[in-house]
N, C-alpha and C positions, 0 to 999 in steps of 0.2 A: 504493500500500500504506500502511495506517495505521501511524503511528509507535507503537512499544511504549513505554508509560510506564515510566520507571525507578522501581523501588520503593525505599522507605527501608529501611535496615538497622536492625532493632529487636532489642535484647537486654534481657531481663528477669531480674533477680536478686532472690532473697530476702535481705534484709539485716536482718530482725528480725521479731518477731511482727506479722503483718498489715501489714508494711512491705516495699515493693518498690522497687527502683531500676530505672528505665527509661532505657536509653541508646539514643538514636536518632541515626543518621547520615543526614543528608539529602544526596543526591548533588548534585554541582555543576550538573547539568542543571536540576534543580528550583530551585536557588538562582538561576541565571541567569534562568529563566522568571519567578520571583517578583520579582526585581529589576526586570525590564522592566515587569512589571505595575504595581509600585509607582511606578516612574518615570512611567508613563503616567497613573496616577491623580493624582499630584502635579502633573503638567504641565497637566492639565485645570483644576485649581483655583488654580494659582500665579499671582500677580500680579507681573509684571516690567515696569518702565517701557519704553514703546515697543513692547510686544507685547500683542496680544489674548490672553485666556485660551486655552490650548491651542495657541498658535502660537509660543511661545518655543522656541529651539533647545534640544535635549536637553542639550548640553554646559553651557549656562548654568544650566539647571534643576538638573543634577547638581552643579554647583559651589556654587550658593547653598543648595540644599535636600538636600545629600548625607546629612546626619545624619537628617533626617526620612524620607528614602527608605529608609535602612538600618533605622531603627526600625520602619517600617511593614512592610518585607519580613521582618524578624526575627519580629515578632509573628504575621504571617500564616503563615509557615513553621512556627513552633513549635506554634501552636494547631491547625493542620491535621494536623501529624505526630502530635501527642499524641492527638487525637481518633481518628485511624486506628489507632494502636497500642492504645488502649483497646478499640475495637470489635473489631479482628481477634483480639485475645488474650482477649476476653471477661472483662476485669477489672472487678470490682465495686468501683469506687473510692468512697471516703468523703471528701467535702470536696474542697478544692482542693489541687493538687500543690504541693510545696515546690520552687519554682523559684529559690532564692537565687542559683544560678549564672548566672541569666539576665542579670543586670546587667553581667556581664563577657563576655557572648557577642557575638562580632563576626561580621558577615555581609559577605562579600566576593565579588563576581562571579568566577565561575570556580573557586571553592573550595567543597568540601563543608562542611557545618555539623554539628557534633556537639553534641547536647543531652543533658544529664543531669538527670533529675527524680526526686524521691522521692514516692511516693504511698502512702496508707493504703488498704487494701482490706478488704472484709468477710471475716470468717473463714469457712473451709470446714468443714462438719461434717455428720453424718447424724443424723436424728431417730430416737429409739427408738420402740418400739411404744407407741401412745397410746390403745389401747382398754382399758377396764376398770380405769382408775386409781381407787384407793380415795380417796373424798372425804367429809369430815364436814360436815354442814349444821347450823349453830347455830339452835336454836329461840329466838327473841327475842320477849319480851313487851313491849308498849308499856304500861308501868305509869303510874299516876297521878303518881308522882314524876318520871318522864321528861317527862310533859306539863307539869308545873309548871316543870321546868328549861327547857323550850323556851319557856314563857311568859315567863320572866325574860329570856331572850335576845331575844325579840321586844320586850319593854319597852325594853331597851337600844338595839336597832336602830332603834326608832321614837321614841326619846327625843330631847330637845333638847340642844344644846350651850350651855353657860353659860360666858361668859368669866371667867377668874380672873386676879387680879393675880399670884399666885404658885402654882406647881404643888404639889400634894400627891400622896401615893401614889396611883397609878392614873390620874392626869390625863394628858391628851394635849398635846403641844407640836407646833405646826405651824411650819415654817420652811424654811430653805435649807440643804441638806446637801451637803458636798463631801468625797469620799473620795480620799485621795492615797496612792500607794505609797511604798516606802522611799526612792526617789529624788526624791520630791516631785512626781511626775507625777500629773495628775488622772486618776483611773480612772472616777469617777462624779460628775456635777454635777447635783443634783436640786432644783429649786425646788419648793415645796409638799410637802416631805417631812414625814412624821409619825413621831413617836416617842412611846412611852408610858413615863412614869415607873413603874418597877417597883412592883407592889402591895405588895411587902415591902421593908422598909428595907434598902438596900444590896444589893438583889437583882439578878439577871441580867436582861438585856434585849437588844433588837436595834435596830440603827440602820443604815440603808441596806443591809439584808440581811446584816449581820455580827453574829453573836451575841457579846455581851460579858459575861463572867461577873460582873465588878464594875461593871456599868453604873450602878446606883443610886448607888454610892459616887462614881463619876466625875462624874455630872451633878448630883447633889444635888436641890434643889427649885428649878428655874430659873423666871425670870419673863421677860416679853416684853422683847426688847432684849439679852438675855444672849448672849454668844458662847461657846459650849461647845466644848471640845476633848476628843475621846475617843481614847485610844490602845488599840490592840488588835493581835492577830495575825491576819493574813488566813486565812480558812478554807482547809483543805487541798483542798477540792473547788470552790473558787470558779471561776466561768466565766472569769475573767481569770487567766492563768498568773502574771502579774507579782506578784500579791498572795498567792499560795498559800504559807502558812507563813511569811510575811514580816511585819515590823512595818508597820502602816498607821496613818495619822492621819486622823481624821474631824472636820471642823469643822461646827458646826451653829449657825446664827443663829436664835434663837427669835423668831418674829414674833407668835404667839398662844399663849395657854394656855387650853385648853378642858376642861370637865368634862361628862361625859354625865349628864344628869338623866333617869332612866328615865321613860317614859310611864306614865300611870296606867291601870288596867284599864278605867276609864270611857272614857278617850280612845281606847284600842284598840278597844273595842266600837263606839264611834261612828265612828271613822275607817274601820274595815273593814266597816261596815254590818251588824253582827250584832245580834240582838235582846237578847242578854245574854252574860255571861261564860261560861256553860255552852256556848252555841253556839260561841263562839270556841275554847274548849278542845276541843270535838268536832272542829272544823276542824283544830286543831293535831294532834290524835290521828290523824286521817286522813292528814295529811302525814307524820307519824312512821311510820305503818304502811307508807307508800310507801317511806320511807327505810330501813325495816327490810329490805324486799326488796332494796334496793341493797346494804345491809350484808351480807346473806346471800350475795348473788352475789359481792360483793367478797371475802368470807371464802373462798368456794370457789375463786375465781380465784387467790387467793394460794396455795392449796394446789397448784393446777395449776402455777403459776409455780415454786414450790419444787421440785416433782417434776421439772420440766424442767431446772432449774438443777442439781439433784443428779445427773441422769441423763446429762447432756451435758457433755463436756469439750472445750475448744479454747482456743487461745491468743488473748489480746486484745492490742491495742496496748499497748506498755510505758508510755506516758504518756497520761494523760487530757487530750486537747486541749480548747481553749476551745469548739470546736463540739460535742464530745461532752458536756462538762460542761453546756453550755447546754441541750442536748437532754434530759439527765437531769432538770434542774431543771424544764423546761417540761412533761415527762411527769408529774412528781410534782405540779406545780401543777394540771394538768388533771384528774388523778385525784382530788385533794382537792376540787376544785370539783364534780366529778361526785358525790362522796359528800355534798355539801351542807355542807361546812365553811365557817365564816364567814371573812372576809378576814383578820382579826387572827390567827386560828388558822393559816391558810395561811402567812402571813408568818413566824410563829414556827417552823412546821415546816420551811419552806424555809431559814431561817437555821440551824436544827439540821442540815439535810441538807448544807448547805455545810460545816459543821464536822465532819461524820461522817468515818469512816475511809476510806482509799483502797479498802479491800475492799468497803465498801458501795457506793461509786460504781462500782467495776468490776462488781459484781453487777448493778446497774441497766443498765449498758451491755451486759453479757452477755445479760440478759433481752430487751433490745431486739432484738439480732440473732436470738435464738432465735424470738421471736414473729413476727418478720418472715419467717423461713423457714417457720414453721408456716402463716402466712397464704398464702405463695406456694404451698407444697405442697398445701394444701387449697383453693386457688383462691378465697380469701375476697375478695369484692368489697364495696365500700362505695358506696352511692348518695347523691346529694344529699339525698334525702328522709330517709335515716337520720342524716346529719349534722345536718340542720335539726331532726329530732326530738330529738337529743341536746341541741342548743342550747335548744329549747323546755323540755326537762326541767330543764336547769341554770338557765334564766331564771326558771322557777317557784320554784325553791329560793331564788333570790336576790331575788325580788320585782322582776324587770326585765321589760321587753318583749323577746320573742325577737329582733325585728328590730334593736333597739338593741344587744343582746349580740352578735349576729352581726357588726354593723358594727365593734364594738369589737375583736372577735377578728380581723377582717380587718386593721384598722389596726395592731394589735400583732403581726401576722404569726403568729398562733397558730391560725388556722383549719386549717392543714395538720396541726398537732399534734393538734387535736381529731379530725380525720379519721383520723389514725394511731391514736388511742386507740380509736375505734369499731372500727377494723380489728382491733386487738389483742384487744379484748373479744370480738368475734365469733369470732376464732380460738380463744380459750380456751373460749368457750361451745360451740363445735363439739366440743372434747375432752370437756367436761362432759356433753354429751348422750350420750356413750358410757361415762361413768364409773359406778362403783359408789358410790352415794350413801347414806350412813347419817346419820339425824337424831339429834342429841344435844341434851339440854337445855344451857342456857348454862353452868352450873357444870361439867358433864362436859366440854363443849367447851373451856373455858378451862383446865381441868386437863390435858386431853390435849395442848394446844399451849403449855403454860406454857414460856416461854423458848425457843420454837422460832423459829429465825431465819427471817424472811420471812413469818411468819404471826402477825398481831396478835391479842392477846386482846381481848375485847369487853366494854366497860363498859355494862351495860344501862341505867344511869341517865343516860347522856350521849347527846345527840342526834346526836353524830358517828358 
């Protein structure tokens, strides 16, 4: 007769919003079995004088490698028990469990083991009726002024860098930046960092992703070799909990001072292979018309997102964890890249996002959970072709080769974030297909959504 396996005793308690305490008692029989298994594994690999591997007496192995055996058995028992508890209770766990009590957990043959873990789980909620949502579509004209604005951006992007002895307003400094927290611990060490001297005297700026209101006053007009020290308060929504709302110190060694010299129209025409400036402007107009379509879709998706946020209530984790904050930042970066914003603008917006209120960060986290559920309920799937198509679209905006951008996203672990973005957009577009859409001219659209949280007004003269 087959021996019946003894089950773990599992108790799950709600201890806070989206926070559960899992208490698992592993019976002595399982502990003994795992201890024997761990002993056998160590015996096969252990090297003892006078014995071939796998031939040393178990009592000697136990005496010499007892702590290793206990550690191996503890890790195997806990990881297996945790996985079983999650699967059997269908918990939608977010991130890794808090196993701070693990370091004091002892495993002894013949004795049961009690494990206590805290885990964050996805919130539970129901979706409202999603058919027939009222949505406004802005009618955006690609004006000559907007084309000229885009031409100026291209001139700067394709311009040359001219070394300077001393920085003036708007110049760039390249160097080595180090961000330390209140205790002096290094949070970020970044060679090749770039800062821009504010374009206005004593204006605000950002350094290593931290927005500093009096940035210009603190750094002045540096030159190569200068050692800058910038004091600031850590953003409330920084990915690292240790710096949130706390004093931070940033050191920056200036290695180069560079000024962007815009490319001439003649150089642009020649480099891009156009017959004349009019043909270049026509090409820019076509690109802007494509971007207008993205802006219109973004504007309508923002309204869908706002409707979902206003219609659904559920509790979120009390604290924004490092993983959640990082996810918010990555989602925002990817969205801005999709909309064709340049890198400087993205860095400025990210710094502002880190400094935004807790409510804004919680709103982004709430939207993440909602859109994930919408995608699940609507069975939204994302193919490799769709992800690569989005990469090709973004690469065209940035003047990069799609394969190079794809490899960079993989190296920076952002490819999954991009796939998640495509999935979220498809989910919102599924809702949009059933919406009641009303077209409005830009003035009426901006008037309708003036100061509406979560829905941006649109500046027709800007390429963003």
